[in-house]
C-alpha positions in Angstrom: 2.0 5.8 4.2 2.3 3.0 0.5 4.3 -0.1 0.3 4.8 -2.1 -2.7 6.2 -5.4 -1.8 6.8 -8.4 -3.6 9.7 -11.2 -4.1 13.3 -11.3 -4.9 14.7 -13.0 -7.9 18.2 -16.0 -7.2 20.4 -13.6 -7.7 19.3 -11.9 -3.9 18.6 -8.9 -5.9 16.3 -8.4 -9.1 12.7 -7.5 -8.2 10.3 -10.5 -9.9 7.0 -9.2 -9.4 5.0 -6.7 -7.1 1.8 -5.6 -5.7 0.9 -2.5 -3.3 -0.6 -2.1 -0.1 -1.5 1.3 2.6 0.4 0.8 5.9 -1.8 1.5 8.6 -1.0 3.1 11.7 0.2 1.3 14.7 -3.5 2.9 16.2 -5.6 1.1 14.1 -4.1 -2.7 15.4 -6.7 -5.3 16.5 -7.2 -7.8 18.2 -9.4 -11.1 17.9 -9.9 -13.4 14.1 -10.0 -11.6 10.6 -11.4 -13.6 7.5 -8.3 -14.2 4.9 -8.6 -15.8 1.7 -4.6 -17.8 -0.1 -5.1 -18.3 -4.0 -1.7 -20.4 -4.5 -0.2 -22.8 -1.7 2.1 -22.4 0.8 0.7 -18.0 0.8 2.5 -16.0 3.6 0.8 -14.3 7.0 2.9 -11.0 7.3 1.5 -10.3 10.9 2.8 -7.7 13.1 1.6 -6.6 16.0 2.5 -5.5 19.7 3.6 -8.4 22.8 2.9 -10.9 19.9 2.9 -14.0 21.1 3.3 -16.6 18.5 2.5 -19.8 20.7 -1.0 -18.2 20.8 -1.2 -18.0 16.8 -4.8 -20.0 15.6 -5.5 -20.8 11.3 -9.7 -22.4 11.3 -9.1 -22.6 15.2 -6.3 -24.3 15.1 -3.3 -23.5 16.6 -0.4 -23.3 14.4 2.9 -25.7 14.8 5.8 -23.9 15.5 7.5 -25.7 12.2 5.1 -23.2 9.8 6.5 -20.0 11.7 9.5 -17.5 11.4 10.1 -14.4 13.2 10.5 -11.9 11.1 13.5 -9.0 11.8 12.1 -5.5 12.9 14.0 -2.8 13.9 11.2 -0.1 16.1 11.4 2.2 18.6 9.5 0.3 21.4 11.1 -3.0 21.3 7.2 -4.4 22.4 6.7 -4.6 18.7 7.6 -7.8 16.3 6.4 -9.3 13.1 6.3 -13.1 12.8 5.2 -14.6 9.2 2.4 -17.8 8.9 2.9 -20.2 6.6 -0.9 -20.8 5.2 -0.4 -24.4 3.6 -3.6 -24.6 2.3 -5.7 -22.9 -0.8 -8.9 -21.1 -0.1 -10.8 -19.3 2.7 -9.0 -19.5 6.5 -9.6 -17.6 9.4 -6.8 -16.2 12.0 -7.1 -15.3 15.7 -4.5 -14.8 18.2 -5.2 -12.0 21.5 -2.5 -9.5 21.2 -2.9 -6.0 19.2 -2.3 -7.0 15.1 -2.4 -5.7 11.9 -1.9 -9.0 8.7 -1.1 -9.5 5.4 -1.5 -11.7 2.9 1.5 -12.5 0.3 1.1 -15.0 -2.1 1.5 -16.2 -5.5 -0.9 -15.9 -7.6 -0.9 -19.6 -8.8 0.4 -22.7 -8.5 1.5 -23.0 -11.8 5.8 -23.3 -11.3 6.4 -20.9 -14.4 3.8 -18.0 -12.8 6.8 -15.6 -10.7 3.8 -12.7 -10.1 2.3 -12.3 -6.8 -0.3 -10.7 -4.8 -0.8 -8.8 -1.4 -3.4 -7.6 0.6 -4.2 -5.9 3.5 -6.0 -8.9 5.4 -7.0 -6.2 9.0 -6.5 -3.6 10.7 -9.1 -1.9 13.1 -12.1 -1.7 12.2 -13.9 1.1 14.7 -11.1 3.3 13.4 -13.7 3.0 10.4 -15.6 5.8 11.7 -12.7 8.0 12.4 -10.3 7.8 9.4 -13.1 7.3 6.1 -11.9 6.0 2.7 -13.5 9.0 0.9 -12.2 12.8 2.1 -11.8 15.8 0.6 -8.0 16.1 0.3 -5.3 12.9 -0.6 -1.8 12.5 -1.0 -0.4 9.4 -3.0 2.3 8.3 -5.0 2.8 5.2 -7.6 5.2 2.6 -8.7 7.5 3.9 -12.4 5.0 2.3 -15.2 7.0 1.1 -18.5 7.5 2.8 -21.6 4.7 1.5 -23.0 2.5 1.5 -20.0 1.4 3.7 -17.5 0.2 5.3 -14.0 -3.8 5.1 -13.7 -6.3 7.7 -11.3 -9.2 7.0 -10.5 -11.7 10.0 -8.8 -15.6 8.8 -8.0 -17.2 11.1 -6.4 -19.8 10.3 -3.1 -22.6 13.0 -3.9 -24.1 12.3 -6.5 -26.5 15.4 -6.4 -24.1 18.1 -6.6 -20.2 18.6 -9.0 -17.1 17.8 -7.8 -14.3 20.5 -8.6 -11.1 19.8 -7.8 -7.0 20.0 -8.7 -4.4 16.9 -9.6 -1.7 19.1 -8.7 1.9 17.4 -10.3 5.0 16.6 -8.2 8.4 15.4 -9.8 11.3 14.6 -7.2 9.1 16.0 -4.5 9.0 19.8 -6.7 5.8 21.0 -8.5 5.3 20.1 -11.4 1.8 20.7 -13.3 -1.2 21.5 -12.2 -5.0 19.8 -13.5 -7.8 21.6 -12.6 -11.2 19.5 -13.8 -15.5 19.3 -12.8 -17.0 15.8 -12.8 -20.9 16.7 -13.4 -23.7 14.3 -11.3 -24.5 13.4 -14.6 -25.0 9.2 -15.9 -22.1 9.2 -18.4 -20.0 11.8 -16.3 -19.1 9.8 -13.2 -15.9 9.3 -12.5 -12.4 11.4 -13.8 -9.2 9.2 -14.5 -6.1 10.4 -15.0 -3.3 8.6 -16.9 0.6 9.2 -15.7 3.1 8.8 -17.5 6.5 7.4 -17.7 8.7 9.9 -15.7 11.9 9.0 -14.4 11.6 10.6 -11.9 9.6 9.9 -8.7 5.9 11.4 -9.0 3.3 12.1 -6.4 0.2 13.1 -6.3 -1.7 15.7 -4.5 -5.8 15.7 -5.1 -8.2 18.4 -3.6 -12.2 18.2 -4.1 -14.8 20.7 -2.9 -17.2 17.0 -2.0 -15.8 14.3 -0.8 -14.9 11.7 -3.2 -13.3 8.0 -3.4 -9.5 7.6 -5.5 -8.1 3.9 -6.2 -4.8 4.0 -8.5 -2.8 1.2 -10.0 -0.4 0.5 -12.6 -1.0 -2.4 -14.9 2.8 -2.9 -16.1 5.1 -1.9 -12.9 8.8 -1.7 -13.9 10.2 -4.4 -12.0 14.1 -2.8 -13.7 13.9 0.1 -12.4 12.8 -0.8 -9.0 15.8 -3.4 -8.7 18.0 -1.1 -10.2 16.4 2.7 -10.1 17.1 2.1 -14.0 14.1 2.1 -16.5 13.8 -0.9 -18.2 13.6 -1.7 -22.1 10.8 -4.0 -22.1 7.6 -5.6 -20.8 8.7 -8.3 -20.0 10.4 -7.3 -16.7 7.1 -5.9 -15.0 3.8 -6.4 -12.3 0.7 -4.9 -11.7 -0.3 -3.1 -8.8 -3.8 -1.5 -7.9 -4.2 -0.1 -3.7 -6.8 3.0 -2.2 -5.3 4.6 0.0 -7.2 6.8 2.5 -7.6 10.8 2.9 -5.5 13.0 4.6 -6.9 15.7 6.6 -4.4 17.5 8.3 0.0 18.0 8.8 1.9 19.8 10.9 4.4 21.4 8.9 6.9 21.5 12.2 6.8 19.0 13.0 7.1 14.6 12.0 4.9 12.1 11.9 6.9 9.9 15.0 6.2 13.6 16.7 3.0 13.3 16.1 2.3 10.5 18.1 1.5 8.3 15.0 3.4 4.7 14.3 3.4 2.4 11.0 6.2 -0.5 11.4 6.6 -2.7 7.7 9.6 -5.2 7.2 9.7 -8.5 6.3 11.3 -10.3 3.6 8.3 -8.6 0.6 9.1 -5.4 1.3 11.0 -3.0 -1.7 9.4 0.0 -1.3 8.0 1.9 1.7 6.9 5.7 -0.3 6.2 7.9 2.9 4.5 11.4 2.0 3.3 14.0 3.9 -0.6 15.6 4.0 -1.6 18.8 2.9 1.8 20.6 2.3 0.1 24.5 2.7 4.0 25.9 4.5 5.8 26.5 1.2 6.1 25.5 -2.7 7.2 21.8 -2.2 5.8 18.6 -2.0 7.8 16.3 0.6 7.5 12.3 -0.4 10.8 10.2 1.0 10.5 6.5 -0.3 13.2 3.2 1.4 14.5 0.6 -0.6 15.5 -2.7 1.5 18.8 -3.3 0.9 
């Protein structure tokens, strides 16, 4: 699951900027301290957790004042889950700590310039122990990226882990959940051929990508100029004035039960809050049909 976030304009509808992150499942919640960095004053720390106690939120060893904590509305299956937004005053490195299981995102403006409306957002922490069972390298990935403006593109980079053997793979593209085309590729273990870079188009449909490989590889993805007008109205923009840059690193997918939903498999992912615009939910490797299921949710 991936999240496209940002802030709204004064009209409460238009999307001013964008960032993109993965959404960990609740089994990856952690306890204890995390290190964060903020790039502008009054950045926000979004906290999602189980049985959170805001009076036990600490930044840099000091209790966070109640005036800097806002409880966020979170519709969840289990009411023990909750969410809070903490205002971080200073621009610097910080340490956040609390005793209950949680994950956290840092969100803020890229600078303190009043004329700069661009925004950043990143996943600040999730369960480190899960990296042993859910590594960032794999053989199969499914991902989806926001629509680019007509003068920009979607970029997907594939980097092999094993430098001693070639990586043979396929990148399968789906539009609106229906198969569109397949591109075969090979990355040889030579100095001048260390990665594959695929360039997506500015299609007016919703594109998703299913990537297979014969050996383990890492995927990074970016959109240099996200069509913010499309994110707001689902209609393409006519210029580059309403765009922003997003990038993220997806986790590989290992299995998927075609007869079950994600929640039916025991996996729960929670995300809400004022900075969430779209949540992309992508199924795993589909071996039970020609169509790839890709759902998304727009904040209303």
